[in-house]
C-alpha positions as CSV (number, residue, x, y, z in Angstrom):
1,M,46.4,-18.8,143.6
2,A,47.8,-19.8,147.0
3,D,51.9,-21.3,147.4
4,R,51.0,-24.4,149.4
5,Y,54.9,-25.4,149.1
6,L,55.7,-22.3,150.8
7,H,53.2,-22.8,153.5
8,L,54.7,-26.5,153.9
9,T,58.1,-25.0,154.3
10,G,57.3,-22.8,157.4
11,T,56.2,-25.4,158.6
12,A,59.0,-27.3,161.3
13,P,57.9,-30.7,159.3
14,G,57.8,-29.0,156.1
15,R,61.3,-27.5,157.1
16,F,62.6,-31.1,157.9
17,L,61.8,-32.9,154.9
18,T,62.5,-29.8,152.6
19,R,66.2,-30.0,154.3
20,R,66.9,-33.8,153.9
21,L,65.9,-33.6,150.1
22,G,68.0,-30.8,149.5
23,L,65.0,-28.5,148.3
24,P,64.3,-24.9,148.3
25,Q,63.2,-23.4,151.3
26,P,61.7,-20.6,150.6
27,A,61.6,-17.3,153.0
28,P,57.9,-15.2,153.4
29,L,58.9,-11.9,152.3
30,R,58.2,-9.2,153.9
31,R,56.3,-6.7,152.1
32,W,55.2,-3.0,152.6
33,T,52.1,-2.3,154.7
34,L,51.3,0.9,156.6
35,E,52.2,-1.0,159.9
36,T,55.5,-1.9,158.4
37,P,56.6,0.6,156.6
38,H,60.0,-0.1,157.1
39,L,63.0,-3.2,157.8
40,D,63.1,-3.5,161.5
41,G,66.7,-3.4,162.8
42,P,69.5,-0.5,161.9
43,L,71.6,-0.2,158.6
44,L,74.8,-0.9,158.7
45,H,77.1,1.4,156.4
46,L,80.9,0.5,155.6
47,T,83.4,1.8,152.6
48,A,85.5,-0.5,150.6
49,G,88.4,1.0,150.5
50,A,88.3,5.5,149.9
51,S,84.7,6.6,149.0
52,A,85.1,8.3,145.4
53,V,81.4,10.5,146.4
54,T,79.8,12.2,148.7
55,G,76.4,13.0,150.2
56,V,75.9,9.2,150.7
57,A,75.3,9.6,154.5
58,E,72.9,11.8,153.8
59,A,71.3,9.9,151.4
60,L,70.7,7.2,153.8
61,R,69.0,8.6,156.4
62,T,66.4,9.3,154.2
63,S,65.8,5.6,154.6
64,G,64.0,6.0,157.6
65,L,66.9,2.9,159.3
66,T,68.8,3.8,161.7
67,V,72.2,4.6,159.8
68,T,75.6,2.8,162.0
69,E,79.2,1.8,161.7
70,R,78.6,-1.4,163.9
71,A,75.4,-3.9,164.4
72,D,75.2,-7.0,165.7
73,R,71.8,-7.9,163.2
74,P,71.6,-5.2,160.9
75,A,68.4,-5.3,158.9
76,A,70.2,-3.5,155.9
77,I,73.9,-3.2,154.9
78,V,75.2,-0.6,152.5
79,L,78.9,-0.8,151.3
80,D,80.4,1.7,150.0
81,A,82.8,0.6,146.9
82,T,82.8,3.6,144.5
83,G,86.1,3.7,145.0
84,V,87.7,0.2,144.1
85,A,89.3,1.0,140.9
86,T,92.0,-1.6,141.2
87,A,91.7,-5.7,141.4
88,A,93.8,-5.8,144.3
89,G,90.9,-3.3,145.8
90,L,88.2,-5.9,144.9
91,G,90.2,-7.6,148.5
92,D,88.5,-4.1,150.4
93,V,85.1,-5.6,149.4
94,H,85.7,-8.9,150.6
95,A,87.5,-7.4,154.1
96,A,84.4,-5.6,154.0
97,L,81.5,-8.3,154.2
98,H,82.8,-11.2,155.1
99,P,83.0,-10.5,158.8
100,V,79.0,-9.2,158.8
101,V,77.3,-11.3,155.9
102,R,76.1,-13.9,158.2
103,S,75.0,-11.1,160.4
104,L,71.9,-9.9,158.2
105,A,68.6,-10.3,159.4
106,P,66.7,-12.7,157.4
107,G,64.7,-10.5,154.9
108,G,67.7,-8.0,155.0
109,R,69.0,-5.5,152.4
110,I,72.6,-5.6,150.8
111,V,73.3,-2.4,148.9
112,V,76.6,-2.3,147.3
113,L,77.3,1.4,145.9
114,G,79.5,1.5,142.5
115,T,80.4,3.7,140.1
116,V,80.4,4.0,136.1
117,P,83.2,1.5,134.7
118,S,85.3,4.0,132.5
119,P,86.0,3.4,128.8
120,D,89.6,5.2,129.7
121,D,90.6,3.3,132.3
122,H,90.3,-0.5,132.2
123,H,91.9,-1.3,135.3
124,Q,88.9,0.8,136.9
125,A,86.2,-0.7,134.5
126,A,87.3,-4.2,135.3
127,A,87.3,-3.6,139.3
128,Q,83.8,-1.8,138.8
129,Q,82.3,-4.2,136.6
130,A,83.7,-6.9,138.9
131,L,81.3,-5.9,141.5
132,E,78.2,-7.0,138.8
133,G,79.6,-10.7,139.1
134,F,79.9,-10.3,143.2
135,V,76.3,-8.5,143.7
136,R,74.3,-11.0,141.5
137,S,76.5,-14.2,142.7
138,L,76.0,-13.1,146.5
139,G,72.4,-12.4,145.6
140,K,72.1,-16.0,144.5
141,E,73.7,-17.7,147.9
142,I,72.2,-15.2,150.4
143,G,69.3,-17.0,151.1
144,R,66.6,-16.4,153.9
145,G,64.0,-13.9,151.7
146,S,67.2,-11.3,151.6
147,T,68.0,-9.4,148.4
148,V,71.5,-8.0,147.0
149,Q,71.6,-4.9,144.7
150,L,74.4,-2.4,142.9
151,V,74.0,1.0,142.5
152,R,76.1,2.9,140.3
153,I,77.0,6.7,141.2
154,P,78.2,8.3,138.2
155,V,80.7,10.6,139.7
156,A,81.2,13.4,137.5
157,R,77.7,13.9,139.4
158,I,78.8,14.7,143.3
159,P,80.1,18.5,143.6
160,G,77.9,20.3,145.3
161,G,75.8,17.4,147.1
162,A,74.4,16.0,144.3
163,S,74.6,12.4,145.0
164,A,72.3,12.2,147.9
165,H,69.8,13.6,145.3
166,A,70.5,11.2,142.6
167,A,70.5,8.5,144.9
168,G,68.0,9.1,147.9
169,S,65.0,7.6,146.2
170,T,66.9,4.4,144.8
171,L,68.1,4.1,148.1
172,R,64.7,4.1,149.9
173,F,63.1,1.8,147.7
174,L,65.9,-0.5,147.5
175,L,66.1,-0.3,151.7
176,S,62.2,-0.7,152.0
177,P,60.2,-3.6,152.3
178,R,58.7,-2.2,148.7
179,S,61.6,-4.1,147.1
180,A,60.7,-7.7,148.5
181,Y,61.2,-9.5,144.7
182,V,63.4,-7.6,143.2
183,S,67.0,-9.2,143.6
184,G,70.5,-9.2,142.1
185,Q,69.7,-6.1,139.9
186,V,71.7,-3.4,138.3
187,I,70.6,0.3,138.7
188,E,72.7,3.3,137.1
189,L,72.1,6.5,137.5
190,T,71.8,9.2,135.1
191,S,74.3,12.2,135.0
192,A,72.5,14.4,133.6
193,A,71.5,17.0,136.1
194,P,67.5,17.7,136.4
195,E,66.3,20.5,134.1
196,S,65.2,23.8,135.8
197,G,61.7,23.8,136.8
198,S,61.3,20.0,135.4
199,D,59.5,19.1,138.3
200,P,56.7,21.1,138.7
201,T,54.9,19.3,141.6
202,P,57.8,18.9,144.1
203,I,57.1,16.3,147.3
204,T,55.0,18.2,150.4
205,D,53.7,14.9,152.1
206,P,56.7,11.9,151.9
207,A,53.5,9.4,152.5
208,A,51.7,10.5,149.4
209,P,54.8,11.8,146.9
210,L,52.3,11.7,143.9
211,T,50.2,14.5,145.7
212,G,48.9,16.8,142.2
213,R,50.3,14.4,139.7
214,T,47.9,12.6,137.6
215,A,49.1,8.8,136.5
216,L,47.2,6.9,133.4
217,V,47.7,2.8,133.6
218,T,46.7,0.8,131.1
219,G,45.3,-2.3,131.6
220,A,44.2,-1.6,134.7
221,A,41.0,-3.6,135.3
222,R,42.8,-6.7,136.6
223,G,46.1,-8.3,137.9
224,I,48.9,-6.3,137.7
225,G,47.5,-3.3,135.9
226,A,45.0,-3.1,139.0
227,A,47.9,-3.3,141.5
228,V,49.8,-0.7,139.6
229,A,46.6,1.6,139.7
230,S,46.1,0.8,143.4
231,V,49.8,1.7,144.8
232,L,49.5,4.9,142.7
233,A,46.7,5.9,144.2
234,R,47.8,5.0,147.5
235,D,50.7,6.9,146.7
236,G,48.4,10.5,145.8
237,A,47.8,10.3,142.1
238,R,44.7,10.7,140.5
239,V,44.2,8.2,138.6
240,I,42.9,7.3,135.2
241,A,42.3,3.1,134.7
242,L,42.0,2.3,131.1
243,D,41.6,-0.6,129.4
244,V,39.4,-2.2,126.8
245,P,35.6,-1.8,126.5
246,G,35.4,-6.0,126.5
247,A,36.5,-5.5,130.1
248,R,34.5,-2.3,131.2
249,E,32.5,-3.9,134.1
250,E,35.7,-5.1,136.0
251,L,37.4,-1.9,135.2
252,E,34.4,0.4,136.9
253,R,35.0,-1.8,139.8
254,T,38.9,-1.3,140.1
255,A,38.0,2.4,139.4
256,D,35.1,2.6,142.2
257,R,37.1,1.2,144.7
258,L,40.4,3.3,144.6
259,G,38.8,7.0,143.6
260,A,39.8,6.4,140.0
261,T,38.3,7.5,136.5
262,A,37.4,4.7,134.4
263,L,38.5,4.9,130.5
264,P,37.4,2.2,128.2
265,L,39.3,2.6,125.3
266,D,41.1,0.1,123.1
267,I,45.2,1.2,123.5
268,T,45.1,0.2,119.7
269,A,42.6,2.9,118.4
270,P,43.9,5.7,115.8
271,D,42.2,7.7,118.3
272,A,44.3,6.3,121.2
273,A,45.8,9.1,122.4
274,D,43.7,11.6,121.6
275,R,41.2,10.2,124.0
276,I,43.7,10.1,126.6
277,A,44.5,13.3,125.8
278,A,41.1,14.4,126.2
279,A,40.9,12.7,129.5
280,A,43.8,14.4,131.3
281,P,43.1,18.2,130.0
282,D,45.4,19.2,133.0
283,G,48.5,16.6,131.3
284,L,49.8,13.2,132.8
285,G,52.5,13.0,135.7
286,V,52.6,9.3,135.2
287,L,51.9,7.0,132.3
288,V,52.2,3.7,132.6
289,H,52.2,1.1,129.7
290,N,51.2,-2.0,131.1
291,A,48.2,-3.6,129.1
292,G,49.5,-6.8,127.0
293,I,48.3,-9.8,125.4
294,T,49.4,-13.3,124.5
295,R,49.2,-15.5,121.7
296,D,51.6,-18.4,122.4
297,R,52.3,-21.0,119.4
298,R,55.7,-22.1,118.1
299,L,56.7,-19.8,115.0
300,A,56.3,-23.0,112.6
301,N,52.8,-22.9,114.0
302,M,52.1,-19.8,114.0
303,P,50.0,-17.6,112.0
304,A,50.3,-14.2,110.8
305,D,47.7,-12.8,112.7
306,R,48.3,-14.5,115.9
307,W,52.0,-12.3,115.3
308,A,50.8,-9.0,114.7
309,S,47.9,-8.6,117.2
310,V,50.8,-9.7,119.9
311,I,53.6,-6.8,118.3
312,E,50.2,-4.1,118.0
313,V,48.7,-4.3,121.4
314,N,52.4,-4.8,123.4
315,L,55.1,-2.5,121.1
316,D,53.0,-0.7,118.4
317,S,50.4,0.7,120.4
318,V,53.1,1.6,123.1
319,L,55.5,3.2,120.7
320,R,52.5,5.3,118.6
321,T,50.7,6.5,121.8
322,T,53.9,7.6,123.7
323,D,55.2,9.7,121.1
324,E,52.1,11.5,120.0
325,L,51.4,12.5,124.1
326,L,54.9,13.8,124.5
327,K,54.7,15.6,121.3
328,T,51.2,17.3,122.5
329,G,52.9,18.0,125.7
330,T,50.3,15.7,127.3
331,I,52.9,14.1,129.3
332,T,54.4,17.1,131.2
333,R,57.6,18.3,132.2
334,G,58.6,16.4,135.0
335,G,56.6,13.2,133.9
336,R,57.3,9.6,134.5
337,I,56.7,7.0,131.5
338,V,56.7,3.9,132.7
339,A,56.6,0.4,130.2
340,T,56.3,-3.1,131.0
341,A,59.0,-5.7,129.2
342,S,59.1,-9.1,130.2
343,I,61.7,-11.1,131.7
344,A,60.6,-13.1,128.0
345,G,62.0,-10.8,126.7
346,I,65.3,-11.0,127.8
347,A,65.7,-14.4,127.9
348,G,63.1,-15.8,125.6
349,N,60.4,-18.6,126.1
350,T,59.6,-21.7,124.2
351,G,56.3,-20.5,122.0
352,Q,57.0,-16.9,122.6
353,T,58.5,-15.5,119.6
354,N,56.4,-12.6,119.5
355,Y,55.9,-11.6,122.7
356,A,59.3,-12.0,123.4
357,A,60.3,-9.5,120.0
358,S,57.4,-7.1,121.6
359,K,58.8,-7.4,125.3
360,A,62.7,-6.8,124.0
361,G,61.3,-4.1,121.8
362,I,59.8,-2.5,124.6
363,I,63.7,-2.6,126.1
364,G,64.7,-0.9,123.0
365,L,62.0,1.9,123.5
366,V,63.1,2.3,126.5
367,R,67.3,2.3,126.3
368,S,67.0,4.7,123.4
369,L,63.9,6.9,123.9
370,G,65.5,8.0,127.4
371,P,67.7,10.0,127.6
372,R,66.6,12.2,124.5
373,A,63.0,12.1,126.3
374,A,64.8,14.2,129.5
375,S,66.4,16.2,126.9
376,D,64.0,17.2,125.2
377,H,61.0,17.2,127.2
378,G,62.0,16.4,131.0
379,V,60.4,13.4,131.3
380,T,62.2,9.7,132.4
381,V,61.4,6.7,130.3
382,N,62.0,3.3,132.2
383,A,60.8,-0.4,132.1
384,V,59.6,-3.3,135.0
385,A,60.5,-6.3,133.8
386,P,58.2,-8.6,135.7
387,G,59.2,-12.8,136.2
388,F,57.0,-14.9,137.7
389,I,53.6,-13.3,138.8
390,E,51.1,-15.0,140.5
391,T,47.9,-14.4,138.6
392,K,45.2,-15.4,136.9
393,M,47.1,-16.6,133.7
394,T,49.5,-17.9,135.7
395,A,47.4,-19.8,138.5
396,A,46.1,-21.1,135.0
397,V,49.6,-23.0,134.2
398,P,50.3,-26.5,134.6
399,L,51.1,-27.7,137.3
400,F,54.5,-28.9,136.8
401,I,55.6,-25.5,134.8
402,R,53.5,-23.0,137.7
403,E,56.2,-25.1,139.8
404,A,59.2,-24.3,137.9
405,G,58.4,-21.1,137.7
406,R,57.8,-20.2,140.8
407,R,61.3,-22.2,142.4
408,M,63.9,-20.7,139.6
409,N,64.7,-17.4,141.2
410,S,66.8,-17.0,144.5
411,L,64.1,-16.4,146.5
412,S,62.2,-19.7,145.2
413,Q,58.8,-17.9,145.4
414,G,56.7,-16.0,142.9
415,G,56.1,-12.8,143.1
416,L,52.7,-10.9,143.9
417,P,51.4,-7.8,141.3
418,V,52.3,-5.4,143.8
419,D,55.9,-6.0,143.5
420,V,56.0,-5.1,140.0
421,A,53.6,-2.4,141.4
422,E,55.9,-0.6,144.1
423,A,58.9,-0.9,141.4
424,V,56.8,0.9,139.2
425,A,55.9,3.3,142.1
426,W,59.4,3.9,142.7
427,F,60.2,4.9,138.9
428,A,56.7,7.6,139.1
429,Q,58.4,9.1,141.9
430,P,59.1,12.9,140.9
431,D,62.5,12.6,143.0
432,S,63.7,10.2,140.9
433,T,64.7,12.0,138.3
434,A,68.6,10.3,137.7
435,V,66.5,7.0,137.2
436,N,66.2,7.1,133.2
437,G,66.7,4.1,130.4
438,Q,65.9,1.5,133.6
439,V,65.3,-1.7,132.8
440,L,64.3,-3.4,136.5
441,R,63.5,-7.1,136.7
442,V,61.2,-7.8,139.2
443,C,61.9,-11.5,139.0
444,G,63.1,-12.5,142.4
445,Q,66.3,-12.4,140.5
446,S,64.9,-15.3,138.0
447,L,67.6,-18.2,136.6
448,L,66.6,-17.2,133.2
449,G,68.4,-14.8,131.3
450,A,71.1,-11.7,132.1
């Protein structure tokens, strides 16, 4: 559904009226296209004090932007604050960004690099944790469609130039139009080194990084699932699109459009994992758990069957099939598992105790399984947590609730299914090995939740 308010604020009378009334003024977001794969302008590289890491400059050069230490109108600013270890050192953060923050181009990106707060040094821990509050606050005030993130690079990983490998895919994503609806996020890279041989299909074509990999997407007939399947296919993956048999016709249309394979299957079926394995005889390089349902009702009015069906589809089937596909080796070494959580699982939502419980359970799965899956199987596990995304489902929401959902975030607008899909594709990248156990909110920095 078209966002008429966003269109209104793009006109001169609309800007005048909304400014006078103190209403939100969303800026149109620039998303990735073949014609505009990069931000338009240079990347300003700054440092707060002395850096605690190496390899940052090399990682930034892979972003496709011209890296400089001085720019009048930067498209992006990266501040290396990894060396900030005291409260006084936070003054260097202010000194670096205060003179340049107003010069950031509309739709620009600010990425602050930090390190993991130390359990053994409370001064360093305080200073590095302070960066999180700083980034979340700056994201809420930056405006004009710009975004702000914090990326934590583990210092132990740095010797031998490993920092560039750890941060490269993350910086390319955050410093590109692909991350248009991601803001105020904290991404903590793992210190675990990639296992030898865990990436059997190295990137040979940067424009198609998933070439040679098979990706299965559940709930792929429409909406977010169809967008995920489309973006993974764009990035070179052989896609298997799965959805319930009742959606076969729409599923086959989506698969035909993408050159994908349609797999009509109820993910809750006892033999679901076996049938998925049979559909991917050479194994899966990417597994995306996107299928989900809602059966909303307040707890006092919710019968047991409405509770059970949501938990079964959204959580139990994910746990069961993931366990079985890992056990059988269907998900190959170097593989990626990406699940779909929700900000409802973080902040809660009236009438959605069942849905919020299932999506919070996904977060628990990711945080627990991620380190073990990497150690035992060479597989990473992450999740996206969408906020208000413009789909047929949200189009059916009553007008005033829908408008509140759109405006109650730092970007003052709803996201698109492709925004979630781009985040999934970043998790799926072969060189995203250091991104593990993360839950990324794709919500425009929603005012709801942490």
